[in-house]
C-alpha positions as CSV (number, residue, x, y, z in Angstrom):
1,M,-5.5,-107.7,21.5
2,T,-4.4,-104.5,22.9
3,Q,-2.2,-102.1,21.0
4,A,0.8,-100.7,22.8
5,P,0.6,-97.0,23.3
6,T,2.9,-95.1,21.0
7,T,5.1,-92.5,22.6
8,T,5.9,-89.2,20.8
9,T,9.2,-87.6,21.3
10,A,8.9,-83.8,21.9
11,Q,10.5,-81.8,19.1
12,P,13.1,-79.4,20.4
13,K,12.0,-75.8,20.2
14,A,13.9,-73.8,17.7
15,R,16.0,-71.2,19.3
16,P,15.4,-67.6,18.1
17,V,18.2,-66.4,15.9
18,S,19.9,-63.6,17.7
19,K,20.7,-60.6,15.6
20,P,24.2,-59.3,15.7
21,W,24.6,-56.1,17.7
22,R,24.7,-53.0,15.6
23,A,25.7,-49.6,16.8
24,P,23.1,-46.8,16.5
25,D,23.2,-44.7,13.4
26,F,23.9,-41.5,15.3
27,A,27.0,-43.2,16.9
28,L,28.3,-44.3,13.5
29,R,27.9,-40.8,12.2
30,L,30.1,-39.5,15.0
31,I,33.0,-41.8,14.2
32,S,34.4,-39.8,11.2
33,P,34.2,-36.4,12.9
34,L,35.8,-37.7,16.0
35,V,38.6,-39.3,14.0
36,I,39.1,-36.0,12.2
37,L,39.3,-34.1,15.5
38,L,41.8,-36.6,16.9
39,L,44.0,-36.4,13.9
40,W,43.8,-32.6,13.9
41,E,44.8,-32.5,17.6
42,I,47.7,-34.9,17.1
43,A,48.9,-32.9,14.0
44,S,48.7,-29.6,16.0
45,R,50.5,-31.1,19.1
46,T,53.3,-32.5,17.0
47,G,53.8,-29.3,15.0
48,L,52.6,-30.5,11.7
49,I,49.9,-27.8,11.7
50,P,51.2,-24.6,13.2
51,S,48.9,-22.6,15.4
52,R,49.2,-19.6,13.1
53,I,47.5,-21.8,10.4
54,I,44.7,-23.1,12.7
55,A,44.6,-23.7,16.5
56,A,44.2,-27.2,18.0
57,P,40.7,-28.4,19.0
58,S,41.7,-28.3,22.6
59,D,42.8,-24.7,22.4
60,I,39.6,-23.8,20.6
61,S,37.4,-25.4,23.2
62,G,39.4,-23.7,26.0
63,T,39.0,-20.3,24.3
64,L,35.3,-20.9,23.8
65,W,34.8,-21.6,27.4
66,A,36.7,-18.5,28.4
67,L,34.6,-16.3,26.1
68,I,31.4,-17.8,27.5
69,S,32.5,-17.4,31.1
70,S,33.5,-13.8,30.6
71,G,30.2,-13.0,28.9
72,E,32.0,-11.5,25.9
73,L,30.6,-14.1,23.5
74,G,27.0,-13.5,24.7
75,R,27.3,-9.8,24.2
76,H,28.7,-10.0,20.7
77,L,26.1,-12.7,19.8
78,L,23.2,-10.6,21.0
79,V,24.3,-7.7,18.8
80,S,24.7,-9.9,15.7
81,L,21.3,-11.5,16.3
82,Q,19.6,-8.1,16.6
83,R,21.1,-6.9,13.3
84,A,20.3,-10.1,11.5
85,I,16.7,-10.4,12.8
86,T,15.9,-6.8,12.2
87,G,17.3,-6.8,8.6
88,L,15.6,-10.1,7.8
89,S,12.2,-9.0,9.2
90,I,12.2,-5.8,7.2
91,G,13.4,-7.5,4.1
92,V,10.8,-10.3,4.3
93,A,8.0,-7.7,5.0
94,I,9.0,-5.7,1.9
95,G,9.3,-8.8,-0.2
96,V,5.9,-10.1,0.8
97,A,4.2,-6.8,0.3
98,A,5.7,-6.4,-3.2
99,A,4.9,-10.0,-4.2
100,L,1.3,-9.5,-3.1
101,I,1.0,-6.3,-5.2
102,T,2.5,-7.7,-8.3
103,G,1.2,-11.3,-8.0
104,L,-2.4,-10.4,-7.3
105,S,-2.7,-7.5,-9.8
106,K,-1.7,-7.1,-13.4
107,R,-1.5,-3.4,-13.0
108,G,0.7,-3.9,-9.9
109,E,3.0,-6.2,-11.9
110,V,3.4,-3.6,-14.7
111,L,4.2,-0.8,-12.2
112,L,6.4,-2.6,-9.7
113,D,7.9,-5.8,-11.2
114,S,10.4,-4.0,-13.5
115,P,11.9,-1.8,-10.8
116,M,12.2,-4.9,-8.5
117,Q,13.9,-6.9,-11.2
118,M,16.4,-4.0,-11.9
119,L,17.2,-3.7,-8.2
120,R,17.6,-7.4,-7.9
121,T,20.4,-7.5,-10.4
122,I,22.5,-5.0,-8.4
123,P,24.7,-6.8,-5.9
124,S,23.9,-5.6,-2.4
125,L,27.6,-5.2,-1.6
126,A,28.0,-2.8,-4.5
127,L,25.7,-0.5,-2.7
128,V,28.1,-0.1,0.2
129,P,29.8,3.1,-1.0
130,L,26.5,4.8,-1.8
131,F,24.9,3.8,1.4
132,I,27.8,5.1,3.4
133,L,27.6,8.4,1.6
134,W,23.8,8.6,2.2
135,F,23.5,7.2,5.7
136,G,27.0,7.2,7.2
137,I,28.6,4.2,8.8
138,G,26.2,3.6,11.6
139,E,23.7,0.8,12.3
140,F,21.2,2.0,9.7
141,T,23.7,1.2,6.9
142,K,24.4,-2.2,8.2
143,I,20.7,-3.1,8.5
144,A,19.9,-1.6,5.1
145,L,22.4,-3.8,3.4
146,I,20.9,-6.9,5.1
147,V,17.4,-5.7,3.9
148,T,18.6,-5.3,0.3
149,G,19.9,-8.9,0.3
150,T,16.9,-10.5,1.9
151,T,14.1,-8.9,0.1
152,F,14.3,-10.4,-3.3
153,P,14.4,-14.2,-2.6
154,V,11.1,-13.8,-0.8
155,Y,9.7,-11.6,-3.5
156,L,10.6,-13.9,-6.4
157,N,9.5,-17.1,-4.8
158,L,6.2,-15.8,-3.4
159,F,5.4,-14.1,-6.7
160,A,6.0,-17.4,-8.6
161,G,3.9,-19.2,-6.0
162,I,1.0,-16.9,-6.5
163,R,1.1,-17.0,-10.3
164,N,1.5,-20.8,-10.3
165,I,-1.7,-21.6,-8.4
166,D,-3.6,-24.4,-10.1
167,P,-6.3,-22.8,-12.4
168,K,-8.7,-25.6,-11.5
169,L,-8.7,-24.4,-7.8
170,V,-9.5,-20.9,-8.9
171,E,-12.2,-22.1,-11.2
172,A,-13.7,-24.3,-8.4
173,A,-13.6,-21.2,-6.0
174,H,-15.6,-19.2,-8.6
175,T,-18.0,-22.0,-8.9
176,L,-18.6,-22.1,-5.2
177,G,-19.3,-18.4,-5.2
178,L,-16.2,-17.1,-3.4
179,T,-15.5,-13.4,-3.5
180,R,-12.1,-12.1,-4.6
181,R,-11.1,-11.5,-1.0
182,E,-12.2,-15.0,0.0
183,L,-10.4,-16.4,-3.1
184,I,-7.2,-14.7,-2.0
185,W,-7.5,-15.8,1.6
186,H,-8.7,-19.4,1.2
187,V,-7.0,-20.4,-2.0
188,I,-4.2,-18.2,-3.3
189,L,-2.3,-17.5,0.0
190,P,-2.4,-21.1,1.3
191,G,-1.4,-22.4,-2.1
192,S,1.6,-20.0,-2.3
193,L,2.9,-20.8,1.3
194,P,5.4,-23.5,0.1
195,S,7.1,-21.0,-2.3
196,F,7.1,-18.4,0.5
197,F,9.0,-20.8,2.9
198,V,11.5,-21.6,0.1
199,G,12.2,-17.9,-0.3
200,L,12.4,-17.4,3.5
201,R,15.1,-20.0,3.8
202,Y,17.1,-18.4,1.0
203,S,16.7,-15.0,2.7
204,L,17.9,-16.5,5.9
205,A,21.1,-17.7,4.3
206,I,21.7,-14.4,2.6
207,S,21.1,-12.5,5.9
208,W,24.0,-14.4,7.5
209,L,26.3,-13.7,4.5
210,A,25.4,-10.1,4.6
211,L,25.9,-10.0,8.4
212,V,29.5,-11.3,8.1
213,F,30.3,-8.4,5.7
214,V,28.5,-5.5,7.4
215,E,30.1,-6.3,10.7
216,Q,33.5,-5.5,9.2
217,I,32.3,-1.9,8.6
218,N,33.2,0.3,11.6
219,T,31.8,-2.0,14.3
220,T,32.6,-2.3,17.9
221,A,30.5,-5.4,18.7
222,G,29.2,-8.5,16.9
223,I,30.5,-11.8,15.9
224,G,31.9,-10.4,12.7
225,Y,33.8,-7.7,14.7
226,L,35.1,-10.5,17.0
227,A,36.5,-12.4,14.0
228,S,38.0,-9.2,12.5
229,D,39.7,-8.3,15.7
230,A,41.0,-11.9,16.1
231,R,42.4,-11.7,12.6
232,D,44.5,-8.6,13.5
233,F,46.0,-10.6,16.4
234,M,46.3,-13.9,14.5
235,R,43.9,-15.6,16.9
236,T,42.8,-18.5,14.7
237,D,41.0,-20.1,17.7
238,V,38.6,-17.2,17.9
239,I,38.1,-17.1,14.2
240,V,37.1,-20.8,14.2
241,I,34.7,-20.2,17.1
242,C,33.0,-17.4,15.1
243,L,32.6,-19.6,12.1
244,L,31.1,-22.3,14.2
245,I,28.7,-19.9,15.7
246,Y,27.6,-18.7,12.3
247,S,27.0,-22.3,11.2
248,V,25.2,-23.5,14.3
249,L,22.9,-20.4,14.5
250,G,22.1,-20.8,10.8
251,L,21.3,-24.4,11.3
252,L,19.1,-23.7,14.4
253,I,17.1,-21.0,12.7
254,D,16.7,-23.1,9.5
255,G,15.3,-25.8,11.8
256,L,12.9,-23.3,13.3
257,I,11.7,-22.4,9.8
258,R,11.3,-26.0,8.9
259,T,9.2,-26.5,12.1
260,L,6.9,-23.6,11.2
261,E,6.6,-25.0,7.6
262,R,5.6,-28.4,9.0
263,F,2.8,-26.8,11.0
264,A,1.7,-24.3,8.4
265,L,1.5,-27.0,5.6
266,A,0.1,-29.8,7.7
267,W,-3.2,-29.5,5.7
268,R,-1.5,-30.6,2.5
269,P,-2.1,-34.3,1.8
270,S,1.2,-34.6,-0.1
271,F,3.2,-33.0,2.8
272,V,5.4,-35.6,4.4
273,R,5.8,-35.0,8.1
274,S,8.8,-36.4,9.9
């Protein structure tokens, strides 16, 4: 007796569940700024926000393009960058040298730390009258004021980084027979780099703040001069452009320092790289 063959019905394949479309994160982040700009433009065009209070976004963009096309913005920007970079470089160099002297030597700390702490408590802007009497109102005074503001963040952070080196690392270095110079080069300086970069970022922010002030002192060029001149003529569009330039440049330079930090600290196991 033969058994009838059984037929199996094929099970229908489950269709993959399609995920709902979702806008990228960067697009979502742009929504609120675009809405603010749109409301700002509408309020300016309808007269709710007078131009003497703040110009419309369209007027600001038009003025920005005119300044770029004429080359005026590039000229002022170059002058400001030269002042900021020169003052920051000198201030960082002084701060690093002083931190190495006081951090690596007890005698150096006794001799130098107290004067540095006394100078640190003096606001750099309070030195303006004295600097003008000493050096006049030329470029030297402007750069000197930036130097006084950018020296101490690097000094304090690097000094703390040197003194907070793990004693076990120093003990291990002595066990391996490292000389003092090798200990400083291979253990202390690499271990204090994170603190140095923190101080460098603080000094960068202070250099921009000092630059805004010093470019109000008898200047004929620079972003601060451009903003001061626009204030006299009630050009709020130019003032907003200057503020945007300060913020964008600060963000770009901070990003550059973060990149340097990422490469310099790549040896640290705990350093999270993006």
